C-alpha atoms as one frame of an Amber mdcrd trajectory, in Angstrom:
protein
 114.882  92.766  49.852 117.399  90.783  47.775 114.670  88.924  45.898 113.187
  92.295  44.948 116.553  93.451  43.625 117.001  90.231  41.658 113.530  90.638
  40.161 114.406  94.190  39.119 117.669  93.087  37.466 115.873  90.478  35.353
 112.984  92.821  34.535 115.272  95.563  33.291 117.428  93.174  31.294 114.447
  91.589  29.533 113.129  94.973  28.492 116.556  95.971  27.103 116.447  99.446
  28.542 119.145 101.519  26.843 119.268 104.472  29.216 119.098 104.418  32.992
 117.894 107.673  34.501 118.449 107.647  38.230 115.766 109.195  40.323 117.207
 111.812  42.617 114.305 114.090  43.289 114.209 117.647  42.013 117.137 119.458
  43.574 115.500 122.860  43.185 112.957 121.955  45.841 113.709 123.087  49.380
 113.499 119.885  51.438 113.847 121.597  54.777 116.174 120.209  57.401 113.962
 117.479  58.841 115.178 113.889  58.849 117.087 112.336  55.991 116.723 110.489
  52.747 118.332 107.368  51.320 117.962 106.852  47.592 119.468 104.516  45.068
 118.769 102.501  41.987 119.901  99.840  39.556 119.744  99.871  35.804 121.444
  99.829  32.456 123.395 102.775  31.017 125.080 103.537  27.706 127.971 106.011
  27.544 129.869 106.645  24.308 128.561 103.391  22.767 129.703 101.326  25.752
 127.140  99.516  27.901 127.217  99.500  31.684 125.263  97.938  34.494 124.615
 100.757  36.978 124.219 100.675  40.756 123.780 103.891  42.708 123.526 104.631
  46.409 122.723 108.216  47.376 121.913 108.867  51.050 121.227 112.265  52.614
 121.451 112.512  56.395 120.318 115.428  58.561 120.934 115.974  62.259 119.710
 119.369  63.315 121.392 121.931  61.061 124.081 119.491  59.955 123.481 117.688
  56.683 125.613 115.153  54.803 125.031 113.743  51.335 126.896 110.852  49.713
 126.940 109.636  46.115 128.279 106.177  45.293 127.818 105.442  41.582 129.189
 102.151  40.222 129.159 101.467  36.485 130.111  97.908  35.503 131.194  97.290
  31.915 128.809  94.623  30.545 131.599  93.077  28.431 134.536  92.993  30.831
 132.651  93.118  34.140 135.060  95.807  35.368 134.075  99.087  36.997 134.331
 102.074  34.629 137.906 103.248  35.212 137.259 106.908  34.336 135.131 107.226
  37.470 137.957 106.125  39.773 141.250 107.130  38.132 142.297 109.766  40.694
 142.183 110.399  44.412 139.822 113.290  43.700 137.218 110.780  42.425 137.193
 108.981  45.764 136.813 112.258  47.629 133.737 113.039  45.500 131.876 110.174
  47.165 131.109 112.840  49.758 128.508 114.680  47.706 128.159 117.531  50.157
 128.301 118.528  53.788 126.311 121.549  54.926 125.327 123.597  57.926 121.902
 125.266  57.937 119.982 126.193  54.822 119.870 129.123  52.456 118.623 132.324
  54.178 119.659 131.147  57.643 121.961 133.599  59.525 124.785 131.135  58.870
 124.775 128.783  55.895 127.676 126.744  54.552 127.856 123.931  52.031 130.906
 122.145  50.628 130.702 119.748  47.689 128.057 119.609  44.991 126.130 122.838
  44.444 122.677 121.858  43.218 120.918 125.203  42.811 123.182 128.050  43.912
 121.736 131.568  43.862 123.041 135.040  44.650 120.492 137.626  45.733 117.353
 137.532  43.612 119.011 135.381  40.951 119.454 138.090  38.311 123.138 137.161
  37.837 123.360 133.629  39.300 120.275 131.441  39.606 120.037 127.655  40.059
 123.696 127.223  39.115 125.062 123.695  39.534 128.659 122.493  39.357 127.502
 118.917  38.598 126.055 119.462  35.102 128.727 117.153  33.657 128.978 113.923
  35.685 132.582 113.180  34.668 133.653 116.722  35.508 131.663 117.341  38.697
 133.484 119.514  41.200 133.793 120.253  44.878 132.450 123.744  45.438 131.544
 126.041  48.310 128.532 128.151  49.259 128.987 130.330  52.339 126.506 132.973
  53.592 126.524 135.094  56.738 123.781 137.505  57.883 124.852 139.686  60.812
 121.742 141.866  60.861 122.981 145.243  59.667 125.051 143.694  56.887 125.917
 140.314  55.425 127.107 138.464  52.369 126.468 135.471  50.110 129.274 133.671
  48.286 129.775 130.802  45.844 132.892 129.062  44.515 132.320 126.394  41.874
 135.613 124.542  42.336 137.877 124.515  45.386 140.560 122.790  43.321 141.235
 125.804  41.068 139.975 129.317  40.379 136.908 129.000  38.155 133.503 130.554
  38.887 133.468 132.690  42.028 130.535 134.890  43.030 129.943 137.297  45.913
 127.033 139.494  46.984 127.345 141.880  49.877 124.381 143.739  51.317 123.783
 146.496  53.865 120.689 147.512  55.849 121.360 151.201  56.517 118.256 151.780
  58.667 118.973 149.038  61.193 119.533 150.643  64.587 118.108 153.966  63.372
 114.498 153.106  62.570 112.549 150.586  64.628 109.650 150.117  62.210 109.667
 146.349  61.470 109.470 146.519  57.674 111.366 149.722  56.927 114.345 148.805
  59.123 115.041 145.818  56.834 115.435 147.943  53.698 118.653 146.705  52.065
 121.031 147.614  49.269 123.347 145.047  47.708 126.084 144.606  45.133 127.024
 141.413  43.282 130.137 140.380  41.367 130.645 136.969  39.755 133.508 135.899
  37.516 134.523 132.731  35.720 138.299 133.120  35.568 138.923 130.347  33.057
 135.916 129.033  31.063 137.982 126.763  28.780 139.957 125.309  31.748 143.295
 126.092  30.028 145.402 128.306  32.233 147.332 129.689  29.251 144.352 131.651
  27.923 142.850 134.909  29.137 139.165 134.309  28.486 137.382 135.203  31.720
 133.815 136.478  31.899 132.236 138.625  34.604 128.792 139.836  35.604 128.269
 142.608  38.105 125.322 144.588  39.395 123.461 146.151  42.298 120.062 145.654
  43.904 117.686 147.159  46.437 114.880 145.458  48.346 112.111 146.507  50.726
 109.993 144.106  52.827 106.257 144.799  52.528 104.895 141.910  54.607 106.260
 140.255  57.740 103.773 138.036  59.558 106.174 136.057  61.721 103.461 134.050
  63.577 102.272 132.712  60.193 105.780 132.574  58.687 104.593 134.742  55.778
 106.962 137.263  54.203 106.965 139.425  51.092 109.227 142.072  49.563 109.665
 144.187  46.465 113.060 144.512  44.808 115.004 145.963  41.905 118.090 144.550
  40.138 120.529 145.934  37.569 123.376 143.943  36.000 125.947 144.000  33.173
 128.063 141.277  31.517 131.659 141.662  30.377 134.011 139.022  29.011 135.873
 137.272  26.212 134.275 136.423  22.853 135.823 133.682  20.725 133.995 134.895
  17.607 135.473 138.376  17.985 138.761 137.244  19.525 138.733 139.836  22.300
 137.256 140.794  25.636 134.585 143.468  25.629 131.533 144.781  27.389 128.211
 143.166  26.538 124.761 144.453  27.483 122.968 145.398  30.679 119.501 144.690
  32.022 117.210 145.439  34.915 114.250 143.883  36.684 111.653 144.915  39.251
 109.806 142.225  41.143 107.791 141.089  44.097 108.393 137.889  46.045 106.296
 135.951  48.532 107.448 133.264  50.961 105.372 131.051  53.222 107.952 129.157
  55.247 107.117 125.783  56.805 103.688 126.799  58.090 102.444 124.087  60.487
 104.653 121.641  58.610 102.253 121.567  55.654 103.180 124.569  53.478 106.625
 125.700  52.364 106.268 127.853  49.246 108.161 130.624  47.495 106.915 132.632
  44.528 107.995 135.714  42.632 107.017 137.742  39.587 109.396 140.093  37.766
 109.062 142.714  35.087 112.279 142.670  33.049 113.893 145.233  30.750 116.797
 143.497  28.992 119.195 145.530  26.887 120.961 144.392  23.744 123.381 141.486
  24.236 122.155 140.715  27.744 120.300 137.839  29.327 119.532 137.441  33.044
 120.865 134.572  35.182 123.948 134.243  32.994 125.294 131.690  35.489 122.379
 129.238  35.338 121.861 125.424  35.505 123.376 125.007  32.028 126.375 127.254
  32.504 128.915 124.447  33.032 127.891 122.991  29.660 127.680 126.284  27.762
 130.686 128.119  29.246 133.003 126.621  26.595 131.948 124.539  23.591 133.595
 123.213  20.452 131.283 122.745  17.462 132.769 121.386  14.217 136.176 122.590
  15.337 134.915 126.086  16.171 135.412 127.341  19.728 132.444 129.087  21.311
 131.868 130.615  24.726 128.550 131.398  26.366 129.320 135.063  25.782 129.170
 134.362  22.026 125.512 133.473  22.489 124.897 137.104  23.524 126.240 138.694
  20.339 123.577 140.579  18.367 120.761 139.754  20.804 117.998 142.333  20.558
 116.668 144.458  23.371 113.651 142.775  24.973 111.031 143.322  27.642 108.956
 140.713  29.383 107.671 138.970  32.473 109.265 136.178  34.499 107.452 134.087
  37.108 108.619 131.340  39.456 107.044 129.058  42.053 108.645 126.309  44.102
 108.126 124.533  47.380 106.273 121.734  49.104 102.873 120.881  50.556 101.579
 118.455  53.179 104.810 117.962  55.086 106.876 117.570  51.924 104.574 114.906
  50.453 103.989 117.046  47.346 106.748 119.139  45.782 106.224 121.732  43.073
 108.343 123.767  40.677 107.220 126.147  37.951 108.860 128.819  35.771 107.433
 130.989  33.005 109.079 133.560  30.753 107.069 135.663  28.291 108.479 138.453
  26.136 106.572 141.495  24.897 105.863 141.868  21.182 107.114 138.338  20.507
 104.036 136.206  20.088 105.814 132.854  20.126 108.581 133.532  22.632 107.044
 132.175  25.831 108.819 129.346  27.667 107.506 127.275  30.571 108.833 124.557
  32.864 106.594 122.664  35.304 107.461 119.818  37.643 105.745 117.991  40.465
 106.283 114.864  42.498 104.411 112.999  45.217 106.371 110.067  46.604 104.378
 109.570  49.801 100.957 111.084  49.152  99.402 107.708  48.228 100.525 104.720
  50.337 101.342 102.277  47.506 102.077 104.693  44.652 104.704 107.297  43.796
 104.014 109.940  41.154 106.101 112.492  39.309 105.803 114.631  36.185 107.751
 117.269  34.260 106.627 119.400  31.354 108.605 121.846  29.220 106.991 124.009
  26.567 108.717 126.461  24.235 107.435 129.129  21.839 104.170 129.724  23.690
 101.866 132.197  21.929  98.405 131.525  23.398  97.032 129.615  26.367  96.056
 126.792  24.009  99.753 126.268  23.181 100.415 125.362  26.808  98.155 122.301
  26.550  99.214 121.180  23.059 101.853 118.468  22.645 103.909 119.231  19.538
 107.523 119.638  18.449 107.969 122.363  21.076 107.013 120.075  23.977 108.873
 117.689  26.251 106.793 115.792  28.805 107.491 112.997  31.266 104.960 111.299
  33.526 105.881 108.485  35.866 103.868 106.167  38.054 105.675 103.994  40.540
 104.470 100.954  42.454 106.009 100.538  45.898 107.207  96.947  45.993 108.185
  97.800  49.565 107.869 101.205  51.268 111.382 102.028  50.040 111.659 100.081
  46.749 109.732 101.590  43.829 109.243 100.191  40.344 108.621 103.179  38.063
 107.113 103.166  34.600 107.683 106.466  32.791 105.941 107.746  29.694 108.052
 110.271  27.772 106.991 112.552  24.934 109.697 114.388  23.022 110.622 115.070
  19.405 113.530 114.222  17.115 114.728 115.257  13.672 113.584 112.928  10.893
 117.144 113.090   9.542 120.220 114.783  11.059 120.289 118.420   9.981 116.887
 118.305   8.292 115.183 120.613  10.840 112.063 118.523  10.231 110.790 117.012
  13.453 108.516 114.179  14.386 107.126 113.239  17.796 108.786 110.438  19.705
 107.021 108.512  22.467 108.685 105.937  24.648 108.164 104.025  27.866 111.004
 103.488  30.341 110.924 101.156  33.344 113.283 101.780  36.248 113.818 100.669
  39.798 114.271 103.230  42.551 115.355 102.885  46.154 114.068 105.758  48.330
 113.893 105.734  52.101 113.122 108.867  54.122 113.417 108.888  57.871 112.918
 111.403  60.679
């Protein structure tokens, strides 16, 4: 094993790789609760014009419903040989080695997770969807997700940071027909209400700049084939956003929106299929966008651009009323050998306002190879746009050779675009190839 690591060090150094992108799977994918995973990597990283040699060890262990994830990330300064001090300058940094500890999984009667929140969701995701508290590595937090389903009623909850009051979300739901009606589908009719608030987006306790989103939902199961683990339901969501605007210097009410959708779940059927899909019709009022607390929220919640303070709420100002369709698919096939993720948003009467994200990976489908790919496309107007690489496309395709069953040498091809000159708004395609070494060991 050590000779393989030495070979990787030399290989990466000779190629002068300027960015090391650790491979950590796609966190949106439900991995189930079977077995565990040990991942890691070595490489070269550049942060604020300083160069570092990077070593990462990231195991995930599962025993029954109990799961534990660790994250040991060591960055060695290439000039001094010292570990990057910013990563280890407080006791809190050492505690963050424990990436998470959890019990159960989302939608179990009891689910709890402490630590990193990879893809937190409340309800159908109309207010909070795929939120992560680890968007900024240097400011990653210890959060909490805690859900309880007691049959007739239950709740879902999220706290982004146990160290201080930041983003806290709660959804309670009630099944009024439980115990009254014994018809399998109708008895699970549910009504819910959600409230989420970021108490301090700029992280300065002296300011009153909180932002809230609140709403209600109803859902009705329409398919429940328990022997096949197939389930489906229809649902409706309504939500409104209210909070502080830096541009206007005050707190106010923003817009509201609603969505009606249908979802389908095929849960771990014979160990070969674990898929979830949904399609929504959305009616979005002025100054409203769904999933306000999304994967980018930690980055967008408070920004300073050329000395001007901006909040994510400022991005809502003067947004027009829109209508459109949203679709989502995620899950795994063949006992988790293939994992898939897809999202599509298309607005009415806006020919070039479609956005799509696709991702897939197959680490164990082919004995000696590991494959992965991601593709993002913006401003989709026709089906031909989906398959055209241009300045609205970002694509990444990687092929990895398994030096050993757990040591993978990846070669990634990346297509993106950059401005010809800063501020020119004239773009040109950029293609690059990145080698990287990945350690991935899954056990059962």
